[in-house]
C-alpha positions as CSV (number, residue, x, y, z in Angstrom):
1,M,-5.4,-14.7,21.9
2,A,-3.2,-14.5,18.8
3,N,0.4,-13.4,19.3
4,L,0.9,-10.1,17.4
5,A,4.6,-9.8,18.1
6,T,6.8,-9.7,15.0
7,D,10.4,-10.3,14.1
8,F,11.2,-8.5,10.9
9,V,14.7,-9.1,9.7
10,G,15.8,-9.5,13.4
11,I,13.9,-6.3,14.5
12,K,11.4,-7.2,17.2
13,S,8.2,-5.3,18.0
14,P,5.1,-6.1,20.0
15,N,2.9,-5.8,17.0
16,P,3.3,-5.3,13.2
17,F,2.1,-1.7,13.2
18,W,4.9,0.8,12.6
19,L,4.6,4.6,12.0
20,A,6.2,5.4,8.6
21,S,8.9,8.0,8.1
22,A,6.8,11.3,7.9
23,P,5.7,14.2,10.0
24,P,4.3,12.0,12.8
25,T,7.9,10.7,13.5
26,D,9.7,14.0,13.3
27,K,10.6,14.5,16.9
28,E,10.9,12.8,20.4
29,Y,7.6,14.3,21.6
30,N,5.6,12.7,18.8
31,V,7.3,9.3,19.0
32,R,6.9,9.0,22.8
33,R,3.2,9.7,22.4
34,A,3.0,7.1,19.6
35,F,4.7,4.4,21.7
36,E,2.4,5.2,24.6
37,A,-0.6,4.8,22.3
38,G,0.6,1.3,21.4
39,W,2.5,1.5,18.1
40,G,5.0,-1.4,17.7
41,G,7.6,0.7,16.0
42,V,8.5,3.9,14.2
43,V,10.6,4.9,11.2
44,W,12.1,8.2,12.3
45,K,11.5,11.0,9.7
46,T,14.3,11.1,7.2
47,L,17.6,12.5,8.3
48,G,20.2,14.0,6.0
49,L,23.4,15.9,6.0
50,D,22.3,19.2,4.3
51,P,22.1,21.8,7.0
52,H,20.2,24.1,4.7
53,I,17.0,22.1,4.4
54,V,14.1,24.7,4.5
55,N,10.5,23.7,4.4
56,V,7.7,25.9,3.1
57,N,5.9,28.1,5.6
58,G,2.7,28.0,3.7
59,P,0.4,25.0,3.1
60,R,2.2,21.7,2.8
61,Y,-0.7,19.3,2.0
62,G,-3.2,19.0,-0.8
63,A,-6.2,16.7,-0.4
64,V,-8.8,14.6,-2.3
65,W,-12.0,14.0,-0.5
66,G,-15.0,11.8,-0.9
67,P,-18.6,13.2,-1.1
68,D,-18.8,12.9,2.7
69,R,-15.6,14.9,3.2
70,R,-13.7,11.7,4.1
71,L,-10.0,12.1,3.3
72,L,-9.2,9.7,0.4
73,G,-5.8,10.9,-0.4
74,M,-3.3,13.5,0.6
75,N,-0.4,15.2,-1.3
76,N,2.5,16.6,0.6
77,I,5.4,18.9,-0.5
78,E,7.3,18.6,2.7
79,L,11.0,17.8,2.6
80,I,13.1,15.6,4.9
81,T,13.7,16.9,8.5
82,D,14.8,20.5,8.8
83,R,15.8,20.0,12.4
84,P,19.5,19.7,13.3
85,L,21.0,16.2,12.8
86,E,22.5,16.1,16.3
87,T,19.2,17.0,17.9
88,N,17.5,14.1,16.0
89,L,20.2,11.7,17.0
90,E,20.1,12.6,20.7
91,E,16.3,12.2,20.7
92,I,16.4,8.9,18.9
93,K,18.9,7.6,21.5
94,A,16.7,8.8,24.4
95,V,13.5,7.3,23.0
96,K,15.1,3.9,22.2
97,R,16.6,3.8,25.7
98,D,13.2,4.3,27.3
99,Y,11.3,2.0,24.9
100,P,13.7,-0.9,24.4
101,D,10.9,-3.3,23.3
102,R,9.8,-1.1,20.4
103,A,11.3,-1.0,16.9
104,M,13.3,2.1,16.1
105,I,14.2,2.5,12.5
106,V,15.9,5.6,11.1
107,S,15.2,6.8,7.6
108,L,18.2,8.2,5.8
109,M,18.9,10.2,2.6
110,V,22.3,11.6,1.7
111,P,24.1,12.2,-1.6
112,C,25.3,9.2,-3.7
113,E,28.8,9.0,-2.4
114,E,30.0,6.2,0.0
115,E,31.7,8.6,2.5
116,P,28.6,10.4,3.6
117,W,26.6,7.2,3.9
118,A,29.4,5.6,6.0
119,W,29.6,8.7,8.2
120,I,25.8,9.0,9.0
121,L,25.4,5.2,9.4
122,K,28.0,5.3,12.2
123,K,26.2,8.2,13.9
124,V,22.9,6.2,13.8
125,E,24.5,3.1,15.2
126,E,25.6,5.1,18.2
127,T,22.0,5.8,19.1
128,G,21.1,2.2,19.6
129,A,18.6,2.2,16.7
130,D,17.5,-1.2,15.4
131,G,17.9,-0.5,11.7
132,V,17.9,2.0,8.9
133,E,15.6,2.6,6.0
134,L,17.2,4.1,2.8
135,N,14.8,6.6,1.4
136,F,14.9,6.0,-2.3
137,G,11.3,7.0,-2.8
138,C,10.6,10.7,-2.1
139,P,9.4,12.2,-5.4
140,H,9.6,15.9,-4.7
141,G,12.1,18.4,-3.5
142,M,14.9,16.0,-2.8
143,S,14.7,14.2,-6.1
144,E,15.5,17.4,-7.8
145,R,18.7,17.4,-5.7
146,G,19.7,13.9,-7.0
147,M,18.3,12.0,-4.0
148,G,15.0,10.2,-3.1
149,S,13.3,8.8,-6.2
150,A,16.1,10.1,-8.4
151,V,18.0,7.2,-6.9
152,G,15.1,4.8,-6.6
153,Q,14.3,5.0,-10.4
154,V,17.8,3.8,-11.3
155,P,18.4,0.1,-10.3
156,E,22.1,0.5,-10.6
157,Y,22.1,3.3,-8.1
158,I,20.0,1.3,-5.7
159,E,22.3,-1.6,-5.8
160,M,25.4,0.6,-5.4
161,V,24.2,2.5,-2.4
162,T,22.8,-0.6,-0.7
163,R,26.2,-2.3,-1.0
164,W,27.8,0.7,0.5
165,C,25.4,0.7,3.5
166,K,25.7,-3.1,4.0
167,A,29.5,-2.7,4.1
168,N,29.4,0.1,6.6
169,T,26.9,-0.9,9.2
170,R,25.9,-3.9,11.3
171,M,22.3,-2.7,11.4
172,P,19.6,-4.3,9.1
173,V,19.2,-2.2,6.0
174,I,15.7,-1.7,4.6
175,V,15.4,-0.1,1.1
176,K,12.3,2.1,0.6
177,L,11.1,1.9,-3.0
178,T,9.4,4.5,-5.1
179,P,6.2,3.5,-7.0
180,N,7.1,6.0,-9.7
181,V,8.5,3.2,-11.9
182,A,7.2,1.0,-14.7
183,D,8.1,-2.3,-13.0
184,I,8.6,-2.5,-9.2
185,R,10.4,-5.8,-9.5
186,K,13.5,-4.2,-11.1
187,P,14.3,-1.8,-8.2
188,A,13.5,-4.6,-5.7
189,A,15.9,-7.0,-7.5
190,A,18.5,-4.3,-7.4
191,A,18.1,-3.9,-3.6
192,H,18.3,-7.7,-3.3
193,A,21.5,-7.8,-5.3
194,G,23.0,-5.1,-3.2
195,G,22.4,-7.2,-0.1
196,A,19.3,-5.4,1.4
197,D,17.8,-7.1,4.4
198,A,14.3,-6.0,3.3
199,V,12.4,-3.5,1.2
200,S,9.6,-1.2,2.2
201,L,7.0,0.0,-0.3
202,I,5.4,2.1,-1.5
203,N,6.6,5.6,-1.0
204,T,4.4,8.4,-2.2
205,V,3.1,8.7,-5.8
206,N,4.2,11.7,-7.8
207,S,1.1,13.9,-8.1
208,I,-0.9,17.1,-8.2
209,T,-4.1,16.7,-6.3
210,G,-5.9,19.7,-7.7
211,V,-5.8,23.1,-9.2
212,D,-7.1,26.3,-7.6
213,L,-9.4,27.7,-10.4
214,D,-9.2,31.2,-9.1
215,L,-5.5,31.4,-8.7
216,F,-4.8,29.0,-11.6
217,A,-2.1,27.2,-9.6
218,P,-1.7,23.7,-8.2
219,E,-2.7,23.0,-4.7
220,P,-1.3,23.4,-2.1
221,T,-0.6,26.9,-3.3
222,I,2.4,29.0,-2.0
223,D,2.2,32.7,-3.0
224,G,0.4,31.9,-6.3
225,K,2.5,28.9,-7.3
226,G,2.4,25.2,-6.7
227,A,4.6,22.1,-7.2
228,H,4.1,18.4,-7.6
229,G,4.2,16.4,-4.4
230,G,3.9,12.9,-3.0
231,Y,0.4,11.2,-2.9
232,C,-0.6,8.9,0.0
233,G,-3.6,7.7,1.9
234,P,-6.4,5.2,1.2
235,A,-6.4,6.0,-2.5
236,V,-3.0,4.6,-3.1
237,K,-3.6,1.2,-1.3
238,P,-4.5,-0.7,-4.5
239,I,-1.2,0.5,-6.1
240,A,0.7,-0.6,-3.0
241,L,-1.0,-4.0,-2.8
242,N,-0.2,-4.8,-6.4
243,M,3.4,-3.8,-6.0
244,V,3.9,-5.9,-2.9
245,A,2.2,-8.9,-4.6
246,E,4.4,-8.5,-7.7
247,I,7.6,-8.8,-5.6
248,K,6.3,-11.7,-3.4
249,R,5.2,-13.8,-6.3
250,T,8.4,-13.4,-8.3
251,A,10.8,-16.3,-7.7
252,E,14.1,-14.4,-7.7
253,I,13.0,-11.9,-5.1
254,G,10.0,-13.4,-3.5
255,R,11.9,-14.3,-0.3
256,L,12.9,-10.7,0.2
257,P,11.1,-9.4,3.4
258,V,8.7,-6.6,2.7
259,S,7.4,-3.9,4.9
260,G,4.0,-2.8,3.4
261,I,3.1,0.9,3.1
262,G,0.3,2.7,1.4
263,G,-3.2,3.6,2.7
264,V,-3.3,1.3,5.8
265,T,-6.2,2.8,7.7
266,T,-7.8,-0.2,9.4
267,W,-6.8,-3.7,10.7
268,R,-8.4,-5.1,7.5
269,D,-6.0,-3.0,5.3
270,A,-3.1,-4.3,7.3
271,A,-4.3,-7.9,7.1
272,E,-4.5,-7.6,3.3
273,F,-0.9,-6.4,3.1
274,L,0.2,-9.3,5.4
275,A,-1.8,-11.8,3.4
276,L,0.1,-10.7,0.3
277,G,3.4,-11.3,2.0
278,A,4.3,-8.2,3.9
279,G,6.0,-8.9,7.3
280,N,4.6,-5.8,8.9
281,V,2.9,-2.5,7.8
282,Q,3.8,1.1,8.1
283,V,1.1,3.8,8.6
284,C,1.1,7.6,8.1
285,T,-2.0,9.2,6.7
286,A,-4.4,7.4,9.1
287,A,-2.4,8.6,12.1
288,M,-2.4,12.2,10.7
289,T,-6.2,11.9,10.1
290,Y,-7.3,10.3,13.3
291,G,-4.4,10.6,15.8
292,F,-2.1,8.0,17.3
293,K,-4.8,6.1,19.1
294,V,-6.1,4.7,15.7
295,V,-3.6,1.9,16.4
296,E,-5.8,0.5,19.1
297,E,-8.5,-0.5,16.6
298,M,-5.9,-2.0,14.4
299,I,-4.5,-4.1,17.2
300,S,-7.8,-5.3,18.5
301,G,-9.2,-5.9,15.0
302,L,-6.2,-7.9,13.8
303,S,-6.1,-9.9,17.0
304,Q,-9.8,-10.8,16.7
305,Y,-9.4,-11.7,13.0
306,L,-6.5,-14.0,13.7
307,D,-8.5,-15.7,16.6
308,E,-11.5,-16.2,14.3
309,K,-9.3,-17.8,11.7
310,E,-7.6,-19.9,14.4
311,M,-4.2,-18.4,13.6
312,D,-1.8,-18.3,16.5
313,S,0.4,-15.5,15.2
314,V,0.9,-12.8,12.5
315,R,3.4,-15.2,10.9
316,D,0.5,-17.6,10.1
317,L,-1.2,-14.9,8.0
318,V,1.9,-13.6,6.1
319,G,1.8,-14.7,2.5
320,R,-1.4,-16.7,2.6
321,A,-2.8,-14.9,-0.5
322,V,0.3,-15.0,-2.6
323,P,-0.3,-18.4,-4.3
324,N,-3.7,-17.1,-5.5
325,V,-2.2,-14.0,-7.3
326,V,-1.9,-15.2,-10.9
327,D,-1.6,-13.8,-14.4
328,W,-4.8,-13.2,-16.3
329,Q,-4.3,-16.2,-18.6
330,D,-4.2,-18.5,-15.5
331,L,-7.7,-17.6,-14.4
332,N,-10.4,-20.3,-14.6
333,L,-12.6,-19.3,-17.5
334,N,-15.0,-22.1,-16.8
335,Y,-16.1,-20.3,-13.7
336,V,-19.5,-18.7,-14.6
337,T,-21.5,-16.4,-12.4
338,K,-24.6,-14.2,-12.7
339,A,-25.9,-11.2,-10.8
340,R,-28.8,-11.7,-8.4
341,I,-30.8,-8.9,-6.9
342,D,-32.3,-9.2,-3.4
343,Q,-35.7,-7.6,-3.9
344,D,-36.3,-7.2,-0.2
345,A,-33.1,-5.2,0.2
346,C,-33.5,-3.2,-3.0
347,I,-34.3,0.5,-2.4
348,K,-35.3,1.0,-6.1
349,C,-32.7,3.7,-6.7
350,G,-32.0,2.4,-10.2
351,R,-28.2,2.8,-10.1
352,C,-27.7,-0.8,-11.3
353,F,-30.0,-0.3,-14.2
354,A,-28.5,3.0,-15.3
355,A,-25.0,1.7,-15.1
356,C,-25.7,-1.6,-16.9
357,E,-28.0,0.0,-19.6
358,D,-25.8,2.9,-20.4
359,T,-22.2,1.6,-19.9
360,S,-22.3,-2.2,-19.8
361,H,-24.3,-5.1,-21.3
362,Q,-28.0,-4.2,-20.9
363,A,-28.5,-7.1,-18.6
364,I,-30.8,-5.5,-16.0
365,T,-34.5,-4.7,-16.8
366,M,-36.8,-2.2,-15.1
367,S,-40.5,-2.7,-14.8
368,P,-43.0,0.2,-14.7
369,D,-43.1,-0.1,-10.9
370,R,-39.3,0.0,-10.7
371,V,-38.6,-3.7,-10.0
372,F,-35.1,-4.5,-11.3
373,E,-34.2,-8.0,-12.5
374,V,-31.3,-9.6,-14.2
375,N,-31.5,-11.1,-17.7
376,D,-29.0,-14.0,-17.6
377,A,-28.9,-14.1,-21.4
378,E,-27.1,-10.8,-21.4
379,C,-25.2,-10.8,-18.1
380,V,-21.5,-11.2,-18.5
381,A,-20.9,-11.3,-14.7
382,C,-18.8,-8.1,-14.8
383,N,-20.3,-7.1,-11.3
384,L,-20.5,-3.4,-12.1
385,C,-24.0,-3.5,-10.6
386,V,-22.6,-4.8,-7.3
387,N,-20.0,-2.0,-7.2
388,V,-22.5,0.8,-7.9
389,C,-25.3,-0.4,-5.6
390,P,-25.5,1.7,-2.4
391,V,-26.9,-1.2,-0.4
392,E,-24.4,-3.8,0.8
393,D,-25.1,-7.4,-0.3
394,C,-28.3,-6.3,-2.2
395,I,-26.7,-7.6,-5.4
396,T,-24.5,-10.6,-5.3
397,M,-22.7,-12.8,-7.9
398,V,-23.9,-16.4,-7.8
399,R,-22.0,-19.2,-9.5
400,L,-23.9,-21.4,-12.0
401,P,-23.5,-25.1,-11.1
402,A,-21.6,-27.5,-13.3
403,G,-23.8,-29.0,-16.0
404,E,-26.1,-26.0,-16.3
405,T,-26.2,-24.2,-19.6
406,D,-25.1,-20.5,-19.6
407,P,-28.0,-18.6,-21.2
408,R,-25.6,-16.1,-22.7
409,T,-23.3,-18.4,-24.5
410,G,-25.2,-21.6,-24.8
411,A,-22.1,-23.5,-23.3
412,V,-22.5,-26.1,-20.6
413,V,-20.8,-25.0,-17.4
414,R,-17.8,-27.2,-16.6
415,D,-15.9,-27.8,-13.4
416,D,-12.6,-28.5,-15.0
417,Y,-9.8,-25.9,-15.2
418,A,-9.1,-25.3,-18.8
419,N,-7.2,-22.4,-20.4
420,W,-8.6,-20.0,-23.0
421,T,-7.5,-22.0,-26.0
422,T,-9.9,-24.9,-25.2
423,H,-12.6,-22.9,-23.5
424,P,-16.0,-23.4,-25.2
425,N,-16.7,-19.6,-25.1
426,N,-13.6,-19.0,-27.2
427,P,-14.6,-18.2,-30.8
428,A,-11.4,-19.9,-32.1
429,A,-12.3,-23.1,-30.2
430,K,-15.8,-23.0,-31.6
431,A,-14.5,-22.5,-35.1
432,A,-12.2,-25.5,-34.7
433,E,-15.2,-27.7,-33.7
């Protein structure tokens, strides 16, 4: 069987699945249960120095559901831990003592001054923790106090605080990045310049998940009022994957280790993050939705996948997809496909026809007895029909072989990889001929 053990910036864990800094890692009781369930590591819920942190006593979470009531995304307005610092430190020390083979990372958030960072880092070192994660991502509550994403949105602050931390601790320093920026590469480069051992991303996305149309207030609603919060869960995975990929394919920062966060619910989600260069993954919403034992499926699924791909370890998967992430202009425009409908699998719902006829290229025809077929002369291979079809693999995209004429453009399909300026479908190229 494949070896799932990982060594992330010197922090060893039996598998790449860590619980992210969040309610599931708020106390000793939770973390012990998580380790018993099989999690490879945890990032302890963010500690700070403010003794007056008070969380709301009303609803803390908003939600977005699919038609089947499946949780797609969750918004939270919870702050960092409101438990005493010394209590947290004592519990961290006790758990690490009893689970020496598991990764114990401590998330931190204090004001932008070197002295408080130096003080709390020393306290964390005394617990025996394996590393720290600097929370530069939280978009609500703490950001209004000059911390969290208020730091993470200013590269100069990221570099400055990271330097302070590297100068005041022997532990690996992981910088947690906010997605609430225009270009994730800039804060990642700042963390790298400050000496960070790794970055973790993404933190939550600034959001309002809904509005109560009776109270006329954002959800979750506290006494008739609501606030923006941090969005997480399966819905943010595409954002997270892109940001991880942007870092890993950028030469100056591509070697910076990444802990992938954002919507990891299954082993497949985790494998996608790993393939895009993450050295491990952190999970929150899935554990909050299904409980700690969800990690069992993640472990068994990833192990089976690696075995099927004849990979000996997680390391063999990390970064495999990075070379295939390119800019649009580097795509092969000589690659031509057409949609094909499996008539035996078709349930005659007509979704493909409606979508293509009304919003795309009128490339699907419908007969009086509701047989749907593709008109290759109009099909641009957008695959909208594939995405709206409720039957898996009923509609597929099939590549036209080299030498065949594309009925839509009249161009002969070529095997060679040419850029847009010489592509026969390019009007400018045709005019030049």
